[in-house]
N, C-alpha and C positions, 0 to 999 in steps of 0.2 A: 633554693635555686643555685645552680653551679655557675660560678663566674670564671673568667679567664685564669685568674691566679690559682684556682683550685683544680684546674684540669690535670696537671701532672700527678697530684696526689690521688685524684679520683681514678685515673687510669691504673695506677699501682694497686689501689684497693680493689678495683674490678678484677685485675689479674690475680690478685692474692685470694680473693674469695670465690671466684667462679672460673670455670674453664670456658672462655669465650673466644670466638673467632674475631679477627681484627675488624670485620664489618660491624659486628654487634658491639664491640668496644667503642669504635669511632662514633657509632650512632648515639651513644650516651653522652658524648663530649661535644660534638660539632652540631651545628644547626644548618639545615638546608642541604643543598647538593655539595659534594666534595669528591675528590678522587680517593677512593678507598684503597688502603694498603693491601699488599699481597701477603702470602704466607699464612693463610688461615689454618686454624686447627681442623683436623678431620671431624672432630665432634665438638659441638658447642652447646652450652647449657640452654641457650635461648632458641637458636634456630635448628639445632641438631644436624648441622651440615647443609641446611637448605640454601644458604647464601653461596655455597660452593657449587650448587647445581643449576645456577642461572643459565649457563651456556647450554646445558642439557634441555632446560625448559624452552629456551629460544629455539633450539632444534625441533622440539615437538610442535611449537607454534608454526614454524615455517613448513613443516610437513602437513599440518592441518590447513594452512591458508594459501601458501604460495602457488600450489598446483591446482587449486580449485576456484579461487576468487580473483576477480579484477577489482582493484581498489587503488585510490590515491591517498586516502587518509584512514587512520585507524585509532583505536584506543584499546587498552588492555586492562582488564579487571582481574581480581584474584580473590579466592576463598582459601584461607589458611586454617589449620587446626587451631581450635580455641586454646589449647595448651601453650602454644607459642606466645600468645598475648599475655596469658596468665603469668608465665615465667618472667617475661620482661617487666610486667607491672609490679611483680614482687620485688625485683631488683631495684627499680626506680623508687618504689615506696621506701625500702630500707635505706637507700642512700640519698633520699630526698632529691631526686633528679626530676626536673620539671622542664617543660617547653621543648622537648625534643621530638623529632619525627618518629613515627611508629615503624616497626619492621615492615608492615604492609606497605606503607608509603615508600619506604626505601626500595623494597622489592619491585614495586610498580614503576618507580622512576628508573631503576636499572633496566628492567625488561623493556620498557618503552624506548629508552635511549639506545639500547643494543639493537632492538628490532628496527628502529628508525635508521641506524647506520647500515645494517645489513641489507635492507630492502630499498633504501632511498625514498621511502614513503614518509608522510608527515603525521605527527600525532595531532588529533583533534578530539578534545574532550567533550565537545558540545554536539557536533553533528557528523560523526565519523561515517565513512563508507562501510566500515566493518568493525564490529565489536568482538573482541577476543576475550574469552573467559578461561582462567587457569584455576583449577581446583586441586589443591594439594591435600592428600589424605595423611592421616597419622602414620601410616606405614610407608610414607615417602612416595607412594604412587601419585603420578601426576596425570590429570585428565584435562585435555585442552579442547574447547569447543569454540566455534565461531558462528556469527550470524551477521549477514549483510543488512544494511539499511534498506527499508522498503523502496522499491523502484516504482515510480509513477510515470505512466506513459499516456499519451493522448492520440486519438485517431478518429476516423470516420468509417462507416460501413454502408455499403449498398446491398440490399437483400434482393436477390434475383429470382428466388423460388418461393412460391406460396406454400403454406403448410409448415413453415419453419418458425418455431417460437423464438422470441428474442432471448429470453432467459432460460437457463438450463436447470434441470433437476439434479439434485445432489447425488453423488455416488452412494449406493446403498451399502457398499462394503465398508466405507470409511466415514460415512455421514458428512461428507464434504471436507474432511480433514486433509485428504490426499493420500493415495496409496498406489501400489503397483498396478492394480486393476484399472485405475483412471489416469495413469501416468502422472500422478501427483497433482492433477488439476482439481480434484475433488468433485468432478462433474461426470455425468454419464448421459448417453443418448446424443441426439443431434439438435443443435440450436446455433444461433448466431454467437452466443456467448461461448459455447463449447468449441466451435470451430476456431475462433480467435484465441481462446485460452490455450488450446492444445499447441498452436503454433508458437505462442509466446513462452510457454513453459519449456518447450523443446529448445528454443533459441537462447533463452536467458538462464535456464537451469533454475528458475524461481519456482515458488510453490504458492498454493492457495490464491490464485488470481481473483481479485474482487473488483467488480465493475461498477462504475457510476455512469448511468445512462442519461443522455439529454433527451428525455421523453421516451415513449414506447409506442409500439404499434400492435395490431392484432396479428395472430400467427398466420393468417391468410393474406395479410397485406404485404405489398412490395415496398421497398424503400429505394427511391430513385434520386435523380439530381446529383448533388455533391455528397449525398449520404448523410447519415445521422451521426453527430459527434458522440464520443464517449471517452471516459477515462478508465484506466485499469491500474491497480496496484498489485505488485508481485512481492511476496515475502521471500527473504533470503536469496536474492538473485546472485548467481555466480558471475554473470555479465552485467556490467553497470551501464554501458552505453552501446547502442546499436551503431554499427559503422555507417549505415545509411537508412533512409526511410524504408520501413518494411512494407511490402505489398503481399497481401494474402488473396489469392484468386482461386476460388473453387466453383463448382457448378452452382452452389447455393449463395455464396457470399463473395463480395469484393470489398476488401478493407485495406486502408493505408494507416500505418502507425508512424508517428513522428519519431525520428531517431533520437532527439534530445529529450531527456527526462523533463517532465512538467509537474507542477503542483496541482493536486486535485482541489478545485474550489470548495471552500467550506460552506459558503452560502449558496442557495439555489440559483441556478443559471437561468437568466431570462432568455427566451428564444421564441421565434415565430415558426409556425408550421404551415406549409402549403399542402393541402390534402385534396385528392380527387375522390369523390364519394359517388357510388352507384346506389340509387335509391329506388325502392319498389313501393308503389302505392296500392292501397286496397281498391281504389276506383280509378277509372281512366283519368289521365291528366292532360290538360291542354296547354298550349304555348302561352295563352293569355294568363291562365292561372299561375304559371311559373313566374310571371313578372312580379307577382307579390313578394317573391323572395328578395327583390331589391331592397325591401324594408330592412333587411339584415345588415346592410353595409354600415359600418361604424357602430353597430349595435353591441351592447354588453349583455352577455348571456349569463344567467344565474343558474348554477347547478347545486342541487341539494345533496350534501354529503354528510350523512348522519345528522348531527345537530348543527352543522356549519353550512353556510352558503358560500360557495366559491364562485367568483366572477371571472369571466374570460371575454376578451374583446375580439370582435370580427372586424378585419380591416378591409377586406374585399370579398365579393361573392360573384361567381359566374355560374351559369346554368344552361343546360341544353336538354331537349327531349330526346330519348333513345327510342322508345316505342310507347304504346298506349298507356302502360302503367309503370314505365321505368324512365328515369331521367338522371342526369349527372350534375353534381354540384362541385365546383372548384372553389375552395375556401382558403383564405389566408387569415389565420387567427393566432391568438396567444398559444404558446406551448401548453400541453396538458389539457387540450380541449377534448371533452368526452363526446366523440362523434356519434356513437350509437344513441346516447341519451338525447343529444341535440336533435337528431332526426325524429326519434319516436316520441319525445316529450316525457320519457320515463322519469319517475322520481321528481315530479314538479319542476322539470327544467323549463325555463321560460326566458325569452321566447323559444319556440321550437318549430321545426319544419311542418310537422303534422298540424299544429295549431294554425299556422299562417295559411296553409293551403286548404284547411278544412277537410283533410283527407288523411286517413291513417297511413303513415309511412314507416318504412324500415330500411336501415342501411344494410344492404346485402354484401357490400364489398367496399373497402376504401384503401387507397394507396397513398403513401407519403411521397410527394414529388419534390420537396425541398425542406431543409431545416436551416433557419437563419439565426445565428447567435446575435444577441443584442449587447 
């Protein structure tokens, strides 16, 4: 271990044995951060002049980042040629130098410090807005890449047109990865997901939008009221914050996106769904027989799902006759309620509408009239 009294002699021995720049000499003697001396050699046995190219690397970082990304915090990582570590390790082993920072640590500290001064942004090693990677090749070529932290947004949508699926099919060209054909959305065709994703990709410059839906509906169902909540994550966004709430209004969909980023919940979200169901019965239905549906209020329905039984509660039920073999049910129930199974009794769903009325029934249409988060 080198102590303070040995530093002058160690510095002389380093200069005598090796052609080192003042950065690489100082690193063997001092601990932690310090103001490194100037007047480095053009060629250094350890860094081969890399320490004198830090301003050039900073320039490359600024070209890569400043014109393309919005960010307040950053971190910088680096990949250096293995030969650099080997040469420094050999010197430290021969001269029994211990406990000093590595060349990689020194380079990263310098790059982060200089970039912080130039941009007035803050270093954040734990949750930065942007992560910058510097890859130095043996031939001194420098490649700089950057990636922004995933942006998570929340919103609600109203579906105004029937025949529009909620979820989107993946682009056949890129298999959902994102390409020029799908405008980096990874999606193709028309859907609620596709319409919202296209707008968000264009606005934020992000890629691969991934949606977390608070429930789902049939492709022929409308979504009304205040709309269905959803969360969406965008990879590598160039814009980190929306200036105001985003409104998407097309003939098919009306959606609002909150301006401020939000966290996507890790656990399932509890919610209630109000649903208007149009039911068709095999035989004529009477007003009196419909009264039997009052039994469903505050009832728990069991749905068979493979080897599991899933239970959902009904909180209120209203009904009215439309014509001889059609009637309407308005239902407030737990989210994820399987409407078609509940009406038909398919897969041992109990209780169910067909069973209660003693009449084979089928849901021919249902609309979501409201979704309430709990």
